[in-house]
N, C-alpha and C positions, 0 to 999 in steps of 0.2 A: 534555848536560840534563838538566835540578832537575826532582825533582817537581812541580811548578806547572807548567814546559810542555809535561811531557809530559798533565797535565792538559785546557790550554788545547788543544793537539794534538784530543787524546781528544771535546771536545768543539766540536772545533770540524770532525770528524767525524762526529758526529752529526746536528750541523747540515744537511751533506750530506750526508748520507740522510737530513736527512727533508725538504729539497730535492728529492733523486730521489724519497722515495716521493713526495710531492703531485705533481710530471708523471706518476712512471707511472700515478699512480690519475688522472688526468685521461686521459690514451694508453688507457691501459686501460675507459675510461667510451666513452672514441670508436670504442676497438675493437668493443665489446659492442655499441652501436649500428649499425655496421656490418655484424659480424658477423650481428646477429639480420634488419637489411635479407638479403644472401647468401643467406643459408640460407634466409629461405623462399621469395624467389624462386629460392634451386635444389631448393629441395624435391622437389618434381617430376621433378626430371629425373635417369639414369638411366645417363647417362654417364660416363661414367671421369672425365673432367674436374672433375663438378661430386661425384664424390665425393672426391674430391684435395682440392679444391678448403675444401668441410665438414668433414672431414679437417685442415688446415691453418690452420682457422679455429678451432677446437677446441685445435690443440694451442697453438696465438699467445693463447690464452684460458688453458690452466694454464700456460704457460709463464708469463704473470703472475701468478697467481697464486703460483708459486715467489718469482720472485723477491721480492715482495712480504715475502713472510714469511724470505726471506734477509735481508731488509732487516731486519725487525722481530728477527730476530735477532744479527742486528749488532750492534743498538741497547743492546737487554737487553746481553748482554754487554758492551757500553763501559759503559754503568753500573752493571756489576759491576763492574768493573774498578776503577771510581773509588770506590764504595763502598768494595772493599776500599781504594783507596790513603789515602782518607780525601780 
């Protein structure tokens, strides 16, 4: 594999990360809307299931944020590597 091939592969990977980021951001917006509605609906409920649901929704939002940070880190590392290899 040549340096040119490596650069092409890294750039394709970065494009895939961009596409993944867009998809996850769209899903995140839908999750935020659904979470807000569900949490508002369950707000006054003291049932265990309601508390578990609120917790699961918060964890899902946290997980989305983590994935987006990982995507950004991967893109940053790819860009840095491309800069090093020219």
